[in-house]
N, C-alpha and C positions, 0 to 999 in steps of 0.2 A: 359399574357406577362408581365414581370417585368418592372417597370418604373425606370429610373435612377433618382438619387437624384440630385437636383440642388446644386451648390457650397455652397449657403447659408444653405441649409438644412443639408449638410454634416458637415459643421462648427458647427451648433447647435448640431447635433447628436454627434460628437466627443467631444464637450464641455461637454455635459451631461454625456457621458461615462468617461470622465477624472474626473469629479467630484464624480461620483459614485465609482470609483476605489480607491479614496483617503482613505476611512475607511479600505480597504483591504491591500493597500500598505504601508501605514504609520506605522502600528505596526511592519511589517518585517523591514523597513527602521530603525525605532527606535531601534530595537533590535540590528541590526548589528552596527549601530552608537554608541549606548551605550556600546557595548562590547569593544570599543576602548577609553572609558571615564574612568577616575578614579571614585570611589564610590561617591564622593562628587558632581559629575556633573550629575549622572545618574538621579536623581529626582530634578534637579534644575528647578525652575519655573521663566519664561516660558521655556518649553523644547526647546533644541536646535537641529536642524536637523543635524549639524556636531559637532564632538567633538572638544573643544577648544584646548585642549592639548592631541593629540591622542597618546596612548600608547598601546603596545602589551602585557603588563604585565599580563593582564588577561588571554590571550591565553597561555602564559607560565605556569600559575598556573593550568590551565585546566589539563595539562599532568603531573604536579608535584604532585598535590593532589590525583590523581587517576590513575590507569592504563587505561587512556583514549583511547589509541591506540588499546590496546586489546579489550576493550569494543565496539570500532568502528568496529573492524574486526568481533566481535561476531554477532552484528546487520546486517553487510553486508552479511556474508556467511549464516546466518539463513534466511534472506529475500530472497536471491538467491535460496537457497534450497527449500524454502516453495513455491516460484514461479514456479520452474521447476516441483516440484512434483504436484502442483495444476493443472498445464497445462496438465501434463500426465493424471492424474485421471479425471479431468473435461472434457477433450476432449474425452476420451474413453467413459466415462459414458454418455456424451452428445450425442455422436454418437450412442450408443446403444439405448438410449431412442428415438432417432429421426428416425433411419433408420432400426432398427431391431423390427419386430412385434413378440410379445410373449404374453402369457396369463397373464392378470393382469397388463400390462404395465402402464396404466394410474393411477391405484391405487398405484402401487409401486412408481411412480413418485411424486404422491401427498404426499405419506409418506416421501419421501426424502425432498420434499419442506418444510415440517413441521419443519425441522432443522433450518429454517430461523426465526421460531417463538420463539424459545427458547433462552432466553439470556445467554450469556456466564457465567454470575454470578450464574446462577441456577445449571450449571454442574461443577463448578470449584472445589467444595469440593469432590464429588465422583471420579473426575479425579485425584485430588491430592491423594486421598487414593489409587487409582489404581496404579499411577506411584510410589508412595511410596513403595507399595508391590513389584513392579518390580525393585526397587532400582535405579530409574532414577531421583530422586530428586536432585537438584543442578547440573543437566546436561541440555543440550539444546535439548534433545530428546522430551520433552513435547511441546516445542515451535515449533517444526517442524511437529510432528505428528498430533497435534490437529488441527492446520489450514488446513492441507492437507485433513484430513478426517472429518472436521467439517463444521460450517456454511459458512466459505469464499469458501470453495470447492462446497458447495451446490449452492450458487449464480453463481459461475463460471460454474457449470454443466448447470444451466438454461440458461445461455447466450449461451453457445455452443449448446445446444439442439435447441434453437430458430434459430441459424445460420444454422445448419445442416438440419433442417425442410425445409429451404428455397432453399436448393440445388435441381436441377432438377433430377428427377428420371432416366432420360435418360442417365445421366453420370454413374450411377451404372450399368445400363443395357449394356452400351457400354463396360464398364471395365469387366463385367462377359463374354462378348463374346470374349474378348481378353485373357480370361483364368485367370483373377485375382480373388483371394479369398476374404473373407470378411476383413481380417486384411490388405491385400495388398490394397483394395479399401480405407479403412480408412487411411492408411499411405501415399499412393501415389497419391490419388485423393482428398479425403476430406481434409486432413490437409493442403496441399498447398493452397487450396481455402479458408481456414478459418483463413488466417493470420490476417485480421482486427479483427476478434473476439478474436484471441489468443492474440493480442496486447492489447486489452481492458482488458482481464482477467489478463495478465501479470502486467499491470500498477496497477490496483486497488489491486492486491494481494500483490505486492511489497510494496506499500504504507501502507497497512494494517498491514503486518508483521514488517515494519519498525517502525511504530507508536505504536506497541503493548505495553501495560503498565501493565494491571492487572496480566496477566499471569506470566510475569518475576518476579514480586514481590512476587508471591505465591511460585513459583518453584525454584527460585535462591536465594542463601544466600552468596555466595563468590563474592567479588568485581571483581576478575578476570573473572567470568562467567557472569557478569551483561550485559545487553544490554543498549543502549543509553537512552531510556526514563527512565529507572530505575536509571542510573548513573546520570542523571541531578538533581536528588532530593538529592544527597549526597554532593553537594558542599555547606557547612555550616560552620559558624565560630565556635569558642569554646563554645559559648553560645547556639548554635542551631539555630542561625539566619541565613538567606540566605546571600550568598556572591554574590550581585546582578551582578556585572560586570563580575564575573568569570562564573556564571550561563548563562548570556547572551552570553558570547563567546562560551561556550559549546553548547548552543542552536543554535547559528549561524552555527557552524560546523555540527551540527546534521541536520538542516534544508537544507543544501546544496544539498545533494542527492535528496531530495524531490522537491526542486525548479528546479533542473536539469531534473528530470523526466518530471515535468509539462511543462517546456519550450519546451523540445525537442520531447515529445510524446503526447502532448495534441490533435494534429490532428489525430493521430492513435487511441486515445481513443475515440474521438467523432465519427470518421468513424466506429469503431468496434461496438459501441452501435447502430448506425444507421443501420448497416447490420444485426443486431439481432432482429429487429422488435420492439425495445424499444424506437424509436424516437417518 
């Protein structure tokens, strides 16, 4: 039986948590605040929490120096496409490994899991040669296909398999008695029950695709095709030096969807992992 904390204990606990969150919150606050400062204020010492003379000129330059709106759209639709594709592939594969018995099932699943042990840097060269032969360089196809069929989907498949293993077998037996086939059981019974796991998979897949950096710089060469992580490196002056306030403004705009996903979906993410046996 859990014991309630006294008001003094709660005060101490919240105070400690407040102190611990400072190293995580301050960089984000500094980034957003400095994006409203002129360059001379960005590295002023001691650093100021609020801009002395706030200006939005850096945000205007973000869209003037590059096709940032198009790049923002690129990252958004790629992340959404990868998330939807990963949900479909991982849920079907996870259900098959969890509920369908076939020869060599465990061995095949072990082979699939080895995909998590291979760094993406190891496969980037042969993948580049393959997509180059297919004429897909400087397109978004590699950024969509590789995550759906690569390591991120393997981790998602593992999470979905763990969830489907926990489903009672009586549900499938009752569904078969009602005349449902295998796919109908998967779609009408298993998938509605798997919403917590699907939410967890969707969140980490979206964030992984949104923050992807190595693959875009390998496959993309045209600024209009760039994604946001690659675009952030292009804000430099005539001498190749970083334009700090402009970069911080672009980074603030880039971080907004990630913060929104964290704020509104953290509960679903925790519940999804808890329901997959990973707690």
